[in-house]
C-alpha positions as CSV (number, residue, x, y, z in Angstrom):
1,M,23.6,-2.2,1.5
2,S,22.6,1.2,3.6
3,N,24.5,4.4,4.2
4,A,22.6,6.0,7.2
5,L,23.7,10.1,7.6
6,I,22.4,10.9,11.0
7,A,22.8,13.9,12.4
8,P,24.3,14.6,16.1
9,P,21.9,13.6,18.7
10,T,20.7,16.6,21.3
11,A,22.5,16.8,24.3
12,A,19.8,17.4,26.5
13,S,16.0,17.7,26.7
14,S,16.1,21.2,27.2
15,A,17.8,21.5,23.7
16,P,16.1,21.8,20.3
17,R,14.3,18.3,19.6
18,R,15.3,18.5,15.9
19,T,16.9,16.0,14.0
20,E,17.6,15.0,10.2
21,V,18.3,11.0,9.2
22,Q,19.0,10.2,5.1
23,R,18.6,6.3,4.7
24,R,20.4,5.3,1.2
25,T,19.5,1.5,-0.3
26,A,19.6,-0.3,-3.3
27,E,15.7,-0.1,-2.7
28,T,14.8,3.2,-1.3
29,D,16.2,7.1,-0.5
30,I,14.6,8.4,2.1
31,T,15.3,11.7,4.3
32,V,13.4,12.5,7.4
33,R,13.5,15.7,9.1
34,L,11.6,16.2,12.4
35,D,11.2,19.0,15.4
36,L,9.3,17.5,18.5
37,D,8.5,20.5,19.2
38,G,7.2,21.7,16.2
39,T,3.7,23.0,15.2
40,G,2.4,20.0,13.3
41,A,3.4,21.4,10.1
42,S,4.4,18.7,7.2
43,R,5.9,18.2,3.7
44,L,5.6,14.8,2.6
45,S,6.3,12.8,-0.5
46,T,6.6,9.1,-0.4
47,G,4.9,8.4,-3.9
48,I,2.0,6.5,-1.6
49,G,-1.1,9.1,-1.4
50,F,-2.7,7.6,1.7
51,F,0.4,6.8,3.0
52,D,1.3,10.6,2.8
53,H,-2.1,11.1,4.4
54,M,-1.4,9.0,7.5
55,L,2.1,10.6,8.0
56,D,0.4,14.2,7.7
57,Q,-1.7,12.5,10.5
58,I,1.2,11.7,12.8
59,A,2.6,15.7,12.2
60,R,-0.7,17.3,13.0
61,H,-1.8,15.6,16.3
62,G,1.8,14.8,17.5
63,L,2.6,18.9,17.2
64,I,5.8,17.3,15.3
65,D,7.3,19.2,12.3
66,L,7.4,16.4,10.0
67,D,9.5,16.7,6.2
68,I,9.7,13.5,4.6
69,Q,10.8,12.7,1.5
70,A,11.1,9.1,0.1
71,T,11.8,7.4,-3.5
72,G,11.7,3.5,-3.8
73,D,10.7,1.0,-6.0
74,L,7.2,1.3,-6.3
75,H,7.3,-0.4,-9.4
76,I,7.9,-3.7,-7.6
77,D,5.2,-2.7,-4.4
78,G,4.8,-0.4,-1.7
79,H,7.0,-2.2,0.7
80,H,10.0,-1.2,1.2
81,T,9.1,2.4,1.0
82,V,6.7,2.3,3.9
83,E,9.0,0.0,5.7
84,D,12.2,2.0,5.6
85,V,10.1,5.3,6.0
86,G,9.2,3.9,9.2
87,I,12.9,3.0,9.6
88,T,14.1,6.2,9.3
89,L,11.5,8.1,11.2
90,G,12.6,5.6,14.3
91,Q,15.8,6.5,13.8
92,A,15.3,10.2,13.8
93,F,12.9,9.9,16.5
94,A,15.4,8.3,18.5
95,R,18.3,10.9,18.0
96,A,15.4,13.9,18.6
97,V,14.1,12.7,22.2
98,G,18.2,12.4,23.2
99,D,18.8,10.7,26.8
100,K,14.9,11.2,27.6
101,R,15.4,13.4,30.7
102,G,12.7,15.3,32.3
103,L,10.1,13.4,29.7
104,R,6.8,12.0,30.7
105,R,7.8,8.7,29.1
106,Y,4.3,7.5,28.8
107,G,1.7,8.8,26.7
108,H,-1.7,6.8,25.8
109,A,-4.5,8.4,23.2
110,Y,-8.1,7.2,22.3
111,V,-9.3,8.4,18.9
112,P,-12.7,8.0,17.0
113,L,-13.6,8.8,13.5
114,D,-17.2,7.9,12.8
115,E,-17.9,4.4,14.0
116,A,-13.9,3.7,14.1
117,L,-12.1,3.5,17.4
118,S,-8.6,2.9,18.1
119,R,-6.5,3.2,21.1
120,V,-2.3,3.5,21.1
121,V,-0.2,3.4,24.4
122,I,3.3,3.9,23.8
123,D,6.8,3.7,26.5
124,L,9.9,5.3,25.7
125,S,11.0,2.3,27.3
126,G,14.0,2.0,25.1
127,R,13.1,-1.7,24.6
128,P,11.4,-2.4,21.0
129,G,7.9,-4.3,21.2
130,L,4.7,-3.7,18.9
131,E,1.8,-5.3,19.7
132,L,-0.6,-4.1,16.9
133,H,-4.2,-5.6,16.5
134,L,-5.9,-4.0,13.5
135,P,-8.0,-6.3,11.8
136,F,-8.6,-3.8,8.3
137,T,-11.8,-4.6,6.3
138,S,-10.0,-4.2,3.4
139,G,-6.5,-5.2,1.9
140,M,-6.5,-1.9,-0.2
141,I,-6.8,1.9,0.9
142,G,-6.3,3.6,-2.0
143,T,-2.8,2.3,-3.3
144,L,-1.5,1.6,0.5
145,D,-1.5,-2.3,1.6
146,T,-2.9,-2.5,4.9
147,Q,-0.2,-5.5,5.5
148,L,2.2,-2.3,5.1
149,V,0.6,-0.8,8.6
150,H,2.0,-3.4,10.6
151,E,5.6,-2.7,8.7
152,F,5.9,0.7,8.9
153,F,5.1,0.4,12.9
154,Q,7.9,-2.4,13.5
155,G,10.5,-0.5,11.4
156,F,9.7,2.5,13.7
157,V,9.5,1.1,17.1
158,N,12.7,-1.3,16.2
159,H,14.6,1.8,15.4
160,A,13.4,4.4,17.9
161,G,13.6,1.6,21.0
162,V,9.9,2.2,22.2
163,T,7.3,-0.6,23.2
164,L,4.0,0.3,21.1
165,H,0.6,-1.1,21.7
166,I,-2.1,-0.2,18.9
167,D,-5.7,-1.9,19.2
168,N,-8.8,-0.6,16.8
169,L,-11.4,-1.6,19.1
170,R,-14.4,-1.1,16.1
171,G,-14.7,0.1,13.3
172,S,-15.9,-0.7,9.9
173,N,-14.4,1.1,6.9
174,A,-10.7,0.6,6.9
175,H,-10.0,4.1,6.0
176,H,-11.7,5.4,9.5
177,Q,-9.6,2.4,10.9
178,C,-6.5,3.1,9.9
179,E,-6.9,6.7,10.4
180,T,-7.7,6.6,14.3
181,A,-4.5,4.5,14.7
182,F,-2.4,7.2,13.4
183,K,-4.3,10.0,14.7
184,A,-3.7,8.2,18.5
185,F,-0.2,7.3,17.6
186,G,0.2,11.3,17.2
187,R,-1.6,11.7,20.6
188,A,0.5,9.3,22.0
189,L,3.8,10.5,20.8
190,R,2.9,14.0,21.9
191,M,2.4,13.3,25.5
192,A,5.3,10.8,25.8
193,T,7.8,13.4,24.9
194,E,6.2,16.6,26.6
195,I,8.6,17.7,29.5
196,D,7.8,17.1,32.5
197,P,7.6,20.6,35.0
198,R,7.6,18.0,38.4
199,A,10.6,15.7,36.8
200,A,12.8,18.5,35.0
201,G,16.3,16.7,34.8
202,V,15.1,13.5,35.8
203,I,15.1,10.1,33.7
204,A,11.4,8.6,34.5
205,S,12.9,4.9,35.2
206,T,14.4,3.6,39.0
207,K,17.6,2.4,36.2
208,G,18.2,5.8,35.8
209,S,18.2,5.0,32.0
210,L,16.1,4.1,28.9
């Protein structure tokens, strides 16, 4: 059973794009606060050090102020915590963008780190879809099981209502592979959620809604 407490959505893209979502289940207790028009500040505590490091990349490179406080059943493993953070972050993101009026909608980024290079493309489509191709060279990075990266992004896209393509184009160090993907994700989010001055008040879809 889950009990998600979600702040009211913003009325328009010109309004402050910040929100708070709390998700409580028998497995996790998570609070996410975000501001899409922030400076990249973060306060992160999930109990999984490398995962906190990756969430910090989203904040810094997306210029999103991000506060995530999560406790979960880490005595079992990190699965529920990582997946539920993705779900809760997706819910908060969906609320913060509102009806997406005036937004660019699409975003993309290429990010290198030494030998590694990743590409992320995102569409604020309203339709959840994930294509993730991250052939990690290690099963663990610190205490993060690399299989859980998929669970995080799947949880996010399902609840944010976005289409997301993530491709690690090359890399031999798993830390670098993962970090380039999260940095590129932050950069792509920043681009997609920017206000387009040429499309003030317009929803970027021939359907008239996203």
